[in-house]
C-alpha positions as CSV (number, residue, x, y, z in Angstrom):
1,M,0.0,0.0,0.0
2,A,1.3,3.4,-1.0
3,R,2.6,5.8,1.7
4,Q,0.2,8.7,1.9
5,N,1.7,12.2,1.4
6,K,0.1,13.8,4.4
7,S,1.0,17.4,3.2
8,K,-0.8,16.8,-0.1
9,A,-3.8,15.3,1.8
10,H,-4.0,18.3,4.0
11,L,-4.0,20.7,1.0
12,K,-6.6,18.6,-0.8
13,A,-8.9,18.8,2.2
14,G,-8.5,22.6,2.3
15,Q,-6.3,22.6,5.4
16,P,-3.0,24.3,6.0
17,S,0.3,22.4,5.9
18,V,3.3,23.7,7.7
19,G,7.0,22.8,7.3
20,T,10.4,24.4,7.2
21,W,13.4,24.8,4.9
22,L,16.7,23.0,5.5
23,R,20.0,24.5,4.4
24,L,22.4,22.8,6.7
25,D,24.0,19.6,5.1
26,G,23.9,16.6,7.4
27,T,21.8,13.5,8.1
28,L,21.6,14.1,11.9
29,A,20.3,17.7,11.5
30,A,17.7,16.4,9.0
31,E,16.6,13.6,11.3
32,M,16.4,15.9,14.3
33,M,14.3,18.4,12.4
34,A,12.0,15.6,11.1
35,H,11.3,14.6,14.6
36,V,10.0,18.1,15.5
37,G,6.7,17.2,13.9
38,F,6.6,19.5,10.8
39,D,4.3,18.2,8.0
40,W,7.3,18.5,5.5
41,L,10.9,19.5,5.2
42,V,12.2,21.2,2.0
43,L,15.9,20.6,1.4
44,D,17.0,23.7,-0.3
45,A,19.2,22.5,-3.2
46,E,18.8,25.8,-4.9
47,H,20.8,27.9,-2.4
48,S,22.8,25.3,-0.4
49,A,25.7,23.0,-1.0
50,F,23.8,19.8,-1.4
51,D,24.7,17.3,-4.1
52,I,22.5,14.4,-5.1
53,H,24.3,12.0,-2.7
54,S,23.8,14.3,0.4
55,L,20.2,14.8,-0.7
56,Q,19.5,11.1,-0.8
57,M,21.1,10.5,2.6
58,M,19.1,13.3,4.2
59,M,15.9,12.1,2.7
60,Q,16.7,8.6,4.1
61,A,17.0,10.2,7.6
62,I,13.7,12.2,7.2
63,G,12.1,9.0,6.0
64,T,12.4,7.4,9.4
65,T,9.5,9.7,10.5
66,D,6.1,10.8,9.1
67,T,7.5,14.1,7.9
68,V,7.4,14.4,4.1
69,P,10.9,14.8,2.5
70,M,10.8,17.5,-0.2
71,V,13.4,19.3,-2.3
72,R,13.6,22.7,-3.9
73,V,15.6,21.9,-7.0
74,P,18.3,24.3,-8.3
75,W,16.3,25.0,-11.5
76,N,13.3,23.8,-13.6
77,D,15.5,21.1,-15.2
78,P,14.2,17.7,-16.2
79,M,17.6,16.1,-15.3
80,E,17.7,17.6,-11.8
81,L,14.1,16.6,-11.2
82,K,14.5,13.0,-12.4
83,R,17.6,12.4,-10.1
84,T,15.9,14.2,-7.2
85,L,12.7,12.2,-7.4
86,D,14.5,9.0,-8.0
87,A,16.5,9.7,-4.8
88,G,13.3,9.7,-2.8
89,A,11.8,13.2,-2.8
90,Y,8.0,12.9,-2.1
91,G,7.6,16.5,-3.1
92,V,9.5,19.2,-5.2
93,V,9.4,22.9,-5.3
94,I,10.3,24.4,-8.7
95,P,11.9,27.9,-8.4
96,M,11.3,30.9,-10.6
97,V,8.3,29.8,-12.6
98,K,7.3,32.7,-14.8
99,S,5.0,31.3,-17.4
100,A,2.6,28.6,-18.5
101,E,5.4,27.0,-20.5
102,D,7.6,26.8,-17.3
103,A,4.7,25.1,-15.5
104,R,4.2,22.6,-18.3
105,Q,7.9,21.7,-18.3
106,A,7.8,21.0,-14.6
107,V,4.7,18.8,-14.9
108,Q,6.2,16.8,-17.7
109,A,9.4,16.2,-15.7
110,V,7.7,15.2,-12.5
111,R,4.7,13.1,-13.6
112,Y,4.9,9.6,-15.0
113,P,3.2,8.8,-18.3
114,P,0.6,9.4,-19.5
115,L,0.5,12.7,-17.5
116,G,4.1,13.4,-18.1
117,E,7.4,12.1,-19.4
118,R,9.3,11.1,-16.2
119,S,11.2,7.9,-16.9
120,F,10.8,4.8,-14.7
121,G,13.7,3.4,-12.8
122,S,13.6,4.8,-9.2
123,V,15.2,2.5,-6.6
124,R,14.4,4.5,-3.5
125,G,10.8,5.4,-4.6
126,P,9.4,1.9,-3.8
127,L,11.5,1.5,-0.7
128,Y,10.1,4.7,0.7
129,A,6.6,4.8,-0.6
130,G,5.7,1.2,-1.3
131,A,5.9,-1.5,-4.0
132,D,3.2,0.3,-6.1
133,Y,5.2,3.5,-6.3
134,N,5.1,3.6,-10.1
135,V,1.3,3.5,-10.0
136,T,0.7,5.9,-7.1
137,A,3.6,8.5,-7.5
138,N,1.5,10.8,-9.7
139,D,-1.1,11.0,-7.0
140,E,1.2,11.3,-4.0
141,I,4.1,13.4,-5.1
142,L,3.6,17.1,-4.2
143,L,4.5,19.4,-7.1
144,V,4.8,23.0,-6.0
145,L,5.5,25.9,-8.4
146,Q,7.3,28.9,-6.9
147,L,6.2,32.3,-8.2
148,E,8.8,34.8,-7.3
149,H,9.0,37.3,-10.1
150,V,6.8,40.2,-11.3
151,E,6.5,38.4,-14.7
152,A,4.9,35.5,-12.9
153,V,2.3,37.9,-11.3
154,R,1.4,39.1,-14.8
155,N,1.1,35.5,-16.1
156,V,-0.6,34.0,-13.0
157,G,-3.8,33.2,-14.7
158,E,-2.1,31.2,-17.5
159,I,0.1,29.4,-15.1
160,L,-2.8,28.3,-12.9
161,A,-4.5,26.9,-16.0
162,V,-1.8,24.3,-16.6
163,P,-3.0,20.9,-15.2
164,G,-0.8,18.6,-13.2
165,F,0.7,20.6,-10.3
166,D,-0.6,20.8,-6.8
167,A,0.2,24.2,-5.2
168,I,1.8,27.6,-5.7
169,F,4.4,29.0,-3.3
170,I,5.3,32.7,-3.2
171,G,8.9,33.8,-2.7
172,P,8.5,37.3,-1.4
173,N,12.2,38.2,-1.3
174,D,12.9,37.5,-5.0
175,L,9.5,38.9,-6.0
176,G,10.4,42.2,-4.3
177,A,13.8,42.1,-6.0
178,S,12.3,41.7,-9.4
179,M,10.3,44.9,-8.8
180,M,13.5,47.0,-8.1
181,T,14.1,49.9,-10.5
182,E,17.6,50.7,-9.2
183,P,20.2,48.6,-7.5
184,G,19.7,48.2,-3.8
185,V,16.4,50.0,-3.6
186,R,13.5,47.6,-2.9
187,P,9.9,48.6,-3.6
188,P,7.6,49.6,-0.8
189,R,6.4,46.7,1.3
190,E,2.8,47.5,0.3
191,Q,3.6,47.0,-3.4
192,V,5.1,43.6,-2.8
193,E,2.2,42.7,-0.6
194,A,-0.2,43.8,-3.3
195,A,1.5,41.5,-5.8
196,C,1.3,38.6,-3.3
197,Q,-2.4,39.3,-2.8
198,T,-2.9,39.1,-6.6
199,I,-1.4,35.7,-6.7
200,L,-3.4,34.5,-3.6
201,D,-6.7,35.8,-5.1
202,A,-6.0,34.1,-8.4
203,C,-5.2,30.8,-6.6
204,Q,-8.3,31.0,-4.5
205,G,-10.4,31.7,-7.6
206,A,-8.9,28.6,-9.3
207,G,-9.2,26.4,-6.2
208,I,-5.4,25.9,-6.0
209,P,-3.6,26.1,-2.6
210,C,-1.2,29.0,-2.2
211,G,1.8,29.1,0.0
212,Y,4.2,31.7,1.6
213,H,7.5,31.7,3.3
214,C,7.1,33.1,6.8
215,G,9.7,34.4,9.3
216,S,7.8,33.5,12.5
217,A,5.0,31.5,14.0
218,D,3.0,34.6,14.3
219,E,3.3,35.3,10.6
220,V,2.3,31.7,9.8
221,N,-0.9,32.1,11.8
222,R,-1.6,35.5,10.2
223,R,-1.0,34.0,6.7
224,I,-3.3,31.1,7.4
225,A,-6.0,33.5,8.4
226,Q,-5.5,35.3,5.1
227,G,-6.1,32.0,3.2
228,Y,-2.6,30.7,2.6
229,Q,-2.2,26.9,3.0
230,F,1.4,25.8,2.3
231,L,3.4,27.6,4.9
232,A,7.2,27.5,5.5
233,L,8.2,28.5,9.0
234,S,11.7,30.1,8.8
235,M,14.5,27.6,8.2
236,D,17.1,25.6,10.1
237,T,19.8,28.2,9.9
238,G,17.3,30.8,11.3
239,F,16.3,28.6,14.2
240,L,20.0,28.0,15.0
241,V,21.3,31.5,14.8
242,N,18.2,33.2,16.3
243,G,18.2,30.7,19.2
244,A,21.9,31.2,19.9
245,R,21.7,34.9,19.6
246,T,18.8,35.1,22.0
247,E,20.6,33.1,24.7
248,W,23.9,34.9,24.1
249,E,22.3,38.3,24.6
250,K,21.0,37.2,28.0
251,V,24.5,36.7,29.3
252,Q,26.3,39.5,27.5
253,G,25.4,41.9,30.3
254,R,27.1,39.8,32.9
255,L,30.4,39.9,30.8
256,K,30.7,43.7,30.7
């Protein structure tokens, strides 16, 4: 029997699904974060020093729990996606999707025939998800398209019309950067928020879950109230540094 992707099940039921980003390389860190209880963990292969071997080992560590192992691939590349999925990812985030063609390319790479063109041959897929992995993978693997450019906001309707993906995820930092008109000068927060709202409204109109990367638990709760469903709560490096900094500040006064 196939392993259920609980994050995808939550989204289908109209419920929020909350996880976090991992940028620290190492199986122990991945296993420890998986035991926290998040719905999913995204290994950030776009901006971290992960190779396919380290990704596979970290997903093996996460797979000892009910937390869903996911990967943000470096790019919307069929080769990257094939290797990542074969290594055991039960969900993928595709960065910098700007158009319907980008969305179609991602779907083709992630879905097995007849929905897509992914080739058969995964060794870890059946080990992690069950012997019927080749039959159930299209239903269980969570495919998330990341919209993080002003061009994607303009094309959001066409992107959402592409069949075969499961959710949208907003990258507010790069979205704001794409709106810059001169180096180092970001647009007003209200302008970026309005672009995010445009994406959220379009997703809700199309019945597609929309996600957002949040810096705190308070923001996660606020975004859930706004209607977002796929929520990232900070990242491992943030938890590490912020926790250390908070405790260090408590003792600094004694050292002066």
